[in-house]
C-alpha positions as CSV (number, residue, x, y, z in Angstrom):
1,M,73.5,-9.4,-14.8
2,P,74.9,-11.0,-11.7
3,M,72.7,-14.0,-11.9
4,L,73.9,-15.0,-15.3
5,D,77.4,-14.2,-14.3
6,Y,77.1,-16.7,-11.6
7,L,75.5,-19.3,-13.9
8,R,78.2,-18.9,-16.4
9,N,80.9,-19.5,-13.7
10,L,78.9,-22.6,-12.9
11,L,78.9,-23.9,-16.2
12,A,82.6,-23.0,-16.9
13,P,85.1,-25.9,-16.5
14,A,86.9,-25.9,-13.5
15,P,90.6,-24.9,-13.2
16,A,93.0,-27.9,-12.9
17,A,93.9,-28.4,-9.2
18,E,97.7,-28.4,-8.3
19,P,98.7,-32.1,-7.5
20,L,98.9,-32.6,-3.5
21,R,101.6,-34.7,-2.0
22,E,102.4,-35.9,1.4
23,A,105.1,-37.6,3.1
24,A,103.9,-41.5,3.0
25,G,105.7,-44.9,3.7
26,A,104.9,-48.2,2.0
27,Q,105.1,-51.6,3.6
28,G,103.9,-54.9,1.9
29,H,101.3,-55.5,-0.6
30,D,98.5,-53.1,-1.2
31,E,95.5,-55.3,-1.2
32,D,93.1,-52.5,-2.1
33,A,95.0,-51.4,-5.0
34,G,93.0,-51.5,-8.1
35,W,89.5,-51.2,-6.0
36,R,87.3,-48.2,-6.3
37,R,83.7,-47.8,-6.1
38,M,82.1,-47.7,-9.4
39,S,80.0,-44.6,-8.4
40,A,83.0,-42.6,-7.9
41,D,84.8,-40.7,-10.6
42,G,88.3,-41.2,-9.4
43,L,89.5,-37.4,-10.0
44,G,91.4,-35.7,-7.3
45,R,91.3,-38.3,-4.6
46,L,93.8,-39.0,-2.1
47,N,92.3,-42.2,-0.8
48,E,90.9,-44.6,-3.2
49,R,88.1,-45.4,-1.1
50,D,87.0,-41.9,-0.9
51,L,83.6,-41.2,-2.5
52,L,83.3,-37.7,-4.0
53,P,80.2,-35.9,-4.9
54,M,78.9,-37.4,-7.9
55,A,78.8,-35.9,-11.2
56,Q,75.1,-35.9,-12.5
57,G,76.1,-37.1,-16.0
58,R,78.3,-40.2,-14.3
59,M,75.3,-41.1,-12.3
60,Q,72.7,-41.0,-15.0
61,K,75.1,-43.0,-17.3
62,L,75.6,-45.7,-14.3
63,A,72.1,-46.2,-13.7
64,E,71.4,-46.6,-17.4
65,H,74.1,-49.4,-17.6
66,L,73.0,-51.2,-14.6
67,W,69.3,-51.4,-15.6
68,Q,70.7,-53.0,-19.0
69,S,73.0,-55.2,-17.7
70,N,72.4,-55.9,-14.1
71,L,69.5,-58.5,-13.6
72,L,68.9,-57.4,-10.0
73,A,68.9,-53.6,-11.1
74,N,66.5,-54.3,-13.9
75,R,64.1,-55.9,-11.3
76,L,64.6,-53.1,-8.9
77,V,63.2,-50.9,-11.8
78,E,60.8,-53.1,-13.6
79,L,58.6,-54.6,-10.7
80,P,57.3,-51.3,-9.5
81,L,56.7,-50.1,-12.8
82,A,54.7,-53.3,-13.4
83,Y,52.6,-52.5,-10.3
84,L,52.3,-48.7,-11.2
85,L,51.3,-48.9,-14.8
86,A,50.5,-52.6,-16.0
87,E,46.8,-51.7,-16.5
88,G,47.0,-48.3,-17.9
89,V,46.4,-44.6,-16.6
90,S,43.9,-42.2,-17.5
91,L,42.9,-38.5,-17.0
92,Q,39.5,-38.0,-16.1
93,C,37.3,-34.5,-15.4
94,A,33.8,-34.1,-14.5
95,D,33.2,-31.5,-17.3
96,D,32.5,-33.2,-20.6
97,E,34.2,-30.4,-22.7
98,H,37.2,-30.5,-20.4
99,Q,37.2,-34.4,-20.8
100,Q,37.1,-34.3,-24.5
101,L,40.2,-32.0,-24.7
102,L,42.2,-34.5,-22.2
103,N,41.4,-37.2,-24.4
104,R,42.5,-35.4,-27.3
105,F,45.7,-34.6,-25.5
106,W,46.1,-37.8,-24.2
107,S,45.7,-39.7,-27.4
108,D,47.3,-37.3,-29.9
109,P,49.9,-39.3,-32.1
110,I,52.6,-37.0,-30.9
111,N,51.9,-36.9,-27.2
112,N,50.8,-40.6,-27.2
113,W,51.0,-40.9,-23.6
114,P,49.3,-44.5,-23.4
115,L,52.4,-45.8,-25.3
116,K,55.0,-43.3,-24.1
117,L,54.0,-43.2,-20.2
118,M,55.9,-46.5,-19.2
119,A,59.2,-45.1,-20.7
120,R,58.9,-41.9,-19.1
121,V,58.2,-43.2,-15.8
122,R,60.9,-45.9,-16.1
123,A,63.6,-42.7,-17.0
124,L,62.3,-40.7,-14.1
125,G,63.1,-43.8,-11.7
126,L,66.7,-44.4,-13.4
127,L,67.5,-40.5,-14.3
128,G,65.8,-38.9,-11.3
129,E,64.0,-36.3,-13.6
130,Q,62.1,-35.6,-16.6
131,C,61.7,-32.5,-18.7
132,Y,59.0,-31.8,-21.3
133,I,59.1,-28.8,-23.7
134,A,55.5,-27.5,-24.2
135,H,54.6,-26.5,-27.8
136,V,51.2,-24.7,-27.5
137,N,49.2,-23.9,-30.7
138,E,48.3,-20.4,-30.7
139,G,45.2,-20.5,-32.5
140,N,43.3,-23.4,-30.4
141,G,45.8,-23.8,-27.4
142,F,46.2,-27.5,-28.1
143,V,49.3,-28.7,-26.2
144,R,52.0,-31.1,-27.5
145,L,55.0,-31.9,-25.1
146,G,58.4,-32.7,-26.6
147,Y,61.2,-34.5,-24.6
148,L,64.2,-33.3,-23.0
149,D,66.7,-35.7,-22.2
150,P,67.6,-35.2,-18.7
151,R,71.5,-35.9,-19.6
152,R,71.1,-32.8,-21.9
153,I,70.4,-30.7,-18.8
154,A,73.4,-28.7,-17.6
155,L,71.9,-26.4,-14.9
156,V,68.4,-26.0,-13.0
157,V,68.1,-22.2,-11.8
158,N,65.8,-21.9,-8.6
159,D,64.0,-18.9,-7.6
160,P,66.7,-16.8,-5.6
161,D,63.8,-15.6,-3.4
162,N,62.4,-19.1,-2.8
163,P,64.9,-21.8,-3.5
164,E,62.7,-24.8,-3.5
165,Q,61.1,-23.6,-6.7
166,P,62.8,-24.0,-10.0
167,V,62.3,-21.2,-12.4
168,G,64.5,-22.4,-15.1
169,V,66.4,-24.9,-17.2
170,I,69.7,-24.6,-19.1
171,T,70.9,-27.2,-21.5
172,Q,74.2,-28.4,-22.5
173,R,75.7,-27.1,-25.6
174,D,75.1,-29.2,-28.6
175,D,77.4,-29.7,-31.5
176,K,77.0,-26.6,-33.0
177,G,77.4,-24.7,-29.7
178,R,73.8,-23.8,-29.1
179,Q,72.4,-23.7,-25.7
180,Y,68.8,-23.4,-24.7
181,K,67.2,-21.9,-21.8
182,Y,63.6,-22.8,-21.0
183,R,61.2,-21.3,-18.4
184,V,59.7,-23.8,-15.9
185,I,55.9,-23.9,-16.1
186,V,54.0,-22.7,-12.9
187,L,50.0,-22.8,-13.2
188,G,49.4,-19.4,-12.8
189,E,50.5,-15.9,-13.8
190,D,53.9,-14.7,-12.9
191,S,53.2,-11.4,-11.5
192,D,50.8,-13.3,-9.1
193,L,53.5,-15.8,-8.1
194,F,57.1,-14.5,-8.1
195,S,58.9,-11.1,-7.1
196,Q,59.9,-8.7,-9.6
197,R,63.7,-10.0,-9.8
198,T,62.3,-13.5,-10.4
199,Q,60.2,-12.2,-13.1
200,N,63.1,-10.5,-14.8
201,I,65.1,-13.5,-14.6
202,R,62.3,-15.5,-15.9
203,H,61.3,-13.6,-18.7
204,K,64.4,-11.8,-19.9
205,D,67.0,-14.8,-19.5
206,F,64.9,-18.0,-20.3
207,T,63.2,-16.9,-23.7
208,D,63.5,-20.2,-25.5
209,G,60.2,-21.6,-24.4
210,E,58.6,-23.4,-21.5
211,C,58.9,-26.8,-19.9
212,L,57.4,-29.0,-17.4
213,L,60.0,-30.1,-14.9
214,Y,59.6,-33.2,-12.5
215,Q,62.5,-34.1,-10.0
216,I,62.6,-37.0,-7.3
217,N,64.9,-37.9,-4.4
218,K,66.0,-34.3,-3.8
219,F,66.1,-31.9,-1.0
220,P,63.5,-29.3,-1.1
221,D,66.2,-26.3,-2.1
222,G,68.0,-29.1,-4.2
223,S,68.4,-28.4,-8.0
224,R,68.9,-31.8,-9.4
225,G,66.9,-35.0,-9.0
226,R,68.7,-38.3,-8.0
227,S,68.4,-41.9,-9.3
228,D,66.3,-44.6,-7.4
229,L,69.4,-46.6,-8.0
230,L,71.9,-44.2,-6.5
231,G,72.7,-45.8,-3.2
232,Q,72.8,-49.3,-4.6
233,M,75.1,-48.8,-7.5
234,D,78.2,-50.1,-5.9
235,W,76.4,-53.3,-4.4
236,L,74.5,-54.0,-7.4
237,D,78.0,-54.1,-9.3
238,A,79.6,-56.2,-6.5
239,Y,76.9,-58.4,-6.4
240,D,77.3,-59.0,-10.3
241,D,81.2,-59.3,-9.8
242,Y,80.7,-61.8,-7.0
243,L,78.5,-64.0,-9.4
244,F,81.0,-63.8,-12.0
245,R,83.9,-64.9,-9.6
246,E,81.5,-67.8,-8.7
247,I,81.2,-69.0,-12.4
248,D,84.9,-68.9,-12.4
249,R,85.3,-71.0,-9.1
250,I,82.8,-73.5,-10.5
251,D,84.8,-73.9,-13.8
252,Y,88.2,-74.6,-11.9
253,L,86.2,-77.2,-9.5
254,R,85.5,-79.0,-12.8
255,R,89.0,-79.1,-14.3
256,F,91.4,-81.9,-13.4
257,V,95.1,-83.0,-14.3
258,W,96.5,-86.2,-15.0
259,D,99.4,-87.1,-12.3
260,V,101.8,-89.3,-13.9
261,T,104.5,-91.2,-11.4
262,L,107.4,-92.9,-12.9
263,K,109.4,-95.3,-10.2
264,G,112.9,-95.3,-10.5
265,A,113.1,-93.0,-13.7
266,D,115.6,-90.3,-14.2
267,P,114.9,-86.9,-15.6
268,T,115.8,-88.0,-19.0
269,A,113.4,-90.8,-19.0
270,V,110.5,-88.5,-17.5
271,R,110.9,-86.0,-20.2
272,E,110.6,-88.7,-22.8
273,Y,107.5,-90.1,-21.3
274,E,106.0,-86.9,-21.1
275,H,106.6,-86.3,-24.8
276,Q,105.0,-89.9,-25.6
277,F,102.4,-90.0,-23.1
278,K,98.6,-89.8,-24.4
279,P,95.8,-89.2,-21.6
280,P,93.3,-92.2,-22.0
281,Q,89.9,-91.5,-23.8
282,A,86.6,-91.8,-22.4
283,N,85.9,-95.7,-21.9
284,G,89.3,-96.1,-23.0
285,T,92.2,-98.4,-21.4
286,F,95.7,-97.5,-20.0
287,V,97.9,-100.1,-20.0
288,H,101.4,-99.8,-17.7
289,N,103.7,-102.0,-15.4
290,D,104.3,-101.7,-12.0
291,S,106.9,-98.6,-12.3
292,V,104.1,-96.4,-13.8
293,E,101.0,-95.0,-11.6
294,L,98.6,-92.8,-13.2
295,R,95.9,-90.8,-11.1
296,A,93.3,-88.0,-12.2
297,I,93.6,-85.0,-9.6
298,S,90.7,-82.7,-9.1
299,P,91.5,-79.2,-7.3
300,T,90.4,-79.0,-3.5
301,L,89.8,-75.4,-3.1
302,N,88.4,-75.7,0.3
303,A,86.0,-73.0,-0.3
304,T,83.0,-72.9,1.9
305,D,79.4,-72.8,0.7
306,T,78.9,-69.2,-0.8
307,S,74.9,-69.4,-1.1
308,E,74.8,-67.4,2.2
309,S,77.2,-64.7,1.4
310,A,75.3,-64.3,-2.1
311,R,72.1,-64.1,-0.1
312,L,73.7,-61.4,2.4
313,L,74.8,-59.3,-0.5
314,R,71.4,-59.7,-2.5
315,N,69.3,-58.7,0.3
316,H,71.3,-55.8,1.0
317,V,70.4,-54.6,-2.1
318,L,66.6,-55.7,-2.3
319,G,66.5,-53.8,1.2
320,G,67.5,-50.7,0.0
321,G,64.9,-51.2,-2.6
322,T,62.3,-52.1,-0.1
323,M,61.7,-55.4,-2.0
324,P,61.0,-58.6,-0.1
325,E,63.6,-61.5,-0.9
326,H,61.1,-64.0,-2.3
327,W,60.2,-61.5,-5.0
328,F,63.6,-62.2,-6.5
329,G,63.5,-65.8,-6.4
330,G,64.8,-66.4,-2.9
331,G,62.3,-68.3,-0.9
332,G,64.1,-68.1,2.6
333,D,62.0,-68.8,5.5
334,V,58.9,-67.3,4.1
335,N,55.2,-68.8,3.9
336,R,52.2,-67.3,2.5
337,A,50.8,-65.7,5.7
338,A,54.4,-64.1,6.2
339,A,54.7,-63.1,2.6
340,A,51.4,-61.0,2.7
341,E,52.6,-59.3,5.7
342,M,56.3,-58.5,4.1
343,R,54.7,-56.6,1.2
344,G,53.2,-54.1,3.5
345,P,56.4,-51.7,3.4
346,T,56.8,-52.5,-0.4
347,F,53.3,-51.3,-1.4
348,K,53.5,-48.3,1.0
349,T,56.7,-47.3,-0.9
350,Y,55.0,-47.8,-4.4
351,T,52.0,-46.1,-3.2
352,M,54.1,-43.0,-2.3
353,R,55.6,-43.2,-5.9
354,Q,52.1,-43.5,-7.3
355,S,50.8,-40.5,-5.5
356,Y,53.8,-38.4,-7.2
357,L,53.0,-39.7,-10.7
358,K,49.4,-38.8,-10.0
359,L,50.1,-35.2,-9.0
360,M,52.5,-35.0,-11.8
361,L,49.9,-36.0,-14.6
362,E,47.2,-33.9,-13.1
363,E,49.2,-30.9,-13.4
364,I,50.0,-31.7,-17.2
365,G,46.0,-31.9,-17.5
366,R,45.5,-28.9,-15.8
367,Y,48.1,-27.1,-18.0
368,V,46.2,-28.5,-21.0
369,L,43.1,-27.1,-19.8
370,L,44.6,-23.9,-18.8
371,Q,46.0,-23.0,-22.4
372,A,42.5,-23.9,-23.9
373,A,41.1,-21.5,-21.5
374,R,43.4,-18.5,-22.3
375,V,42.7,-18.8,-25.9
376,R,39.2,-18.6,-25.1
377,G,39.7,-15.6,-22.5
378,E,38.6,-17.8,-19.4
379,V,40.5,-17.8,-16.1
380,P,40.2,-21.2,-14.6
381,D,38.9,-21.6,-11.0
382,W,40.8,-24.5,-9.5
383,S,38.4,-25.0,-6.7
384,Q,35.6,-25.7,-9.1
385,D,34.9,-29.4,-10.0
386,R,35.0,-28.7,-13.7
387,W,38.7,-27.7,-13.7
388,Q,39.5,-30.8,-11.4
389,V,41.8,-33.2,-13.3
390,T,42.1,-36.7,-11.8
391,A,44.8,-39.5,-12.7
392,V,43.2,-42.6,-12.6
393,F,45.9,-45.5,-11.8
394,P,45.4,-49.2,-11.5
395,E,45.0,-50.7,-8.2
396,L,48.3,-51.7,-7.0
397,V,47.5,-55.0,-5.2
398,S,44.0,-57.2,-5.2
399,G,43.1,-57.6,-1.4
400,D,41.4,-60.5,0.0
401,L,38.0,-58.8,0.2
402,T,36.4,-61.8,2.1
403,K,38.1,-60.6,5.2
404,F,37.1,-57.1,4.5
405,A,33.4,-58.5,3.9
406,A,33.2,-60.3,7.3
407,A,34.5,-57.0,8.9
408,M,31.5,-54.8,7.0
409,Q,29.3,-57.4,8.4
410,Q,30.3,-57.3,12.0
411,V,30.9,-53.5,12.1
412,T,27.1,-52.6,10.6
413,Q,25.7,-55.0,13.2
414,S,27.9,-53.5,16.1
415,V,27.0,-49.6,15.0
416,L,23.4,-50.6,14.4
417,L,22.9,-52.0,18.1
418,M,24.8,-48.9,19.7
419,A,22.7,-46.6,17.7
420,D,19.4,-48.3,18.7
421,A,20.7,-48.2,22.3
422,G,21.4,-44.5,22.0
423,L,25.1,-44.9,22.6
424,L,26.1,-43.5,19.2
425,T,24.7,-41.1,16.6
426,Q,23.9,-42.3,13.4
427,E,26.5,-39.9,11.4
428,T,29.3,-41.3,13.6
429,A,27.9,-45.1,12.9
430,L,28.1,-44.3,9.2
431,K,31.7,-43.1,9.6
432,L,32.8,-46.3,11.0
433,V,31.2,-48.0,8.2
434,A,32.8,-45.8,5.7
435,D,36.2,-46.9,7.2
436,V,35.5,-50.2,6.3
437,A,34.1,-49.4,2.8
438,Q,37.4,-47.6,1.8
439,R,38.8,-51.1,1.7
440,F,36.4,-51.7,-1.4
441,G,37.4,-48.3,-2.9
442,Q,34.4,-46.6,-1.8
443,D,35.0,-43.0,-0.5
444,F,32.0,-41.0,0.8
445,D,31.4,-38.2,3.3
446,A,29.1,-39.7,6.2
447,K,27.2,-36.5,6.8
448,T,26.3,-36.1,3.2
449,E,25.5,-39.8,2.5
450,L,23.3,-40.0,5.8
451,A,21.3,-36.8,4.5
452,A,20.8,-38.4,1.2
453,A,19.9,-41.8,2.6
454,K,17.4,-40.4,4.7
455,E,15.7,-38.5,1.9
456,E,15.7,-41.7,-0.1
457,H,14.2,-43.7,2.5
458,A,11.5,-41.1,3.2
459,Q,10.8,-41.2,-0.6
460,R,10.3,-45.0,-0.5
461,Q,7.9,-44.6,2.3
462,R,5.9,-42.2,0.5
463,D,5.9,-44.1,-2.6
464,R,4.9,-47.4,-0.9
465,A,2.2,-45.5,0.9
466,A,0.7,-44.3,-2.4
467,Q,0.5,-47.9,-3.7
468,D,-1.3,-49.2,-0.8
469,V,-4.9,-49.5,-2.0
470,F,-6.1,-50.5,1.5
471,G,-5.1,-47.0,2.9
472,L,-7.0,-45.2,0.3
473,R,-10.5,-43.6,0.6
474,D,-13.2,-45.2,-1.1
475,D,-13.4,-43.2,-4.1
476,A,-9.7,-42.8,-4.6
477,R,-9.5,-46.9,-4.2
478,A,-12.4,-47.3,-6.9
479,A,-10.7,-44.7,-9.2
480,Q,-7.2,-46.6,-9.0
481,L,-9.0,-50.1,-9.6
């Protein structure tokens, strides 16, 4: 069909381009010779500094290489990972039966999410996407997920009628020439979600199974995810190269030569003395007459202090990763108060990634429940609490609760006074208190909480009245005594 012909053309190798030539002149030394961006593929360029569209495979290889060999790149990946996952993650559901299904899936020896989650989240950031092949037990609907290396993905096919929705994944050919085509899982029935044309594509062309696909750093109608390190690759490599050159400069500064001056000697005498000269050993002596002069000379490179240049380059990379300088060993002009304020943008970025991971894991959990429901002949109602799955992550940062406690006390006193004066309703007053309570991790609906609080207060009043023996009639008081 036309769609498959189009995909085959995309997967086919591009024909060799005719070389382009233009009149050009050269003068002097080309100072840029041999320099190019590490993120460029070096093919078909007229200008060595031009950056062509990056091949997906090259980007992924460079991201893996930088993570393993570049300390700064490693920290840009590992620090967010530690904040996101260090204390572990769990899937929770209000329904006990569904919770047991999720626990079994989460801790299954093959799925083993407690062990594998960190590596998968790291790979998501480095490679820009993750793909899991779904294997479902037809008898009981139990789900096991296999891993498809993003470097093996040749093409992601989007819905022709809705280009922001991926519908299929095509792998590269393996050593035996085999190529697999997986249907991207969407929770629901295809007949309710896709046009007839898209249904035909999914069920006639992608017949090798189903997969869960997650991508980051992409446009809505893009087909492939991008690495978190994509924009910093050249700068990370430049920073490494800069430091290695500094090591060479330090080594040069440590070197010295012996300068021997022979007064009144002819060339023959100089050569003879050169052959018989032995540099003095440590704590040794050098005996000579007034016609010989010996000096140790160290190089004077007149190099300026390079620490500021290194800091400029490092901060350029750290800024691209929304990471404060003092997180990478550079104190700068930062005190404790400034450091606390500077982490705000960083944790907002981490919260955004955590929200994505939360949605990703919750969708996986709902897929687990969906497969079990299909075996039982049930149709999930995702609006009901028993079908809701919540991914619980650790708190990103432990806040200073003392200032929030003081704020809670002040807000509570203020709203009580305003409510007593008739300037504020009780529901609005409780909403103001709820805003501060969120800082403690407590989230509640003010209207529901107010109704429950009034009922509980009324019940306490009734219980106290029932226990008050002085308010009872004589016969009732005597019976109680």
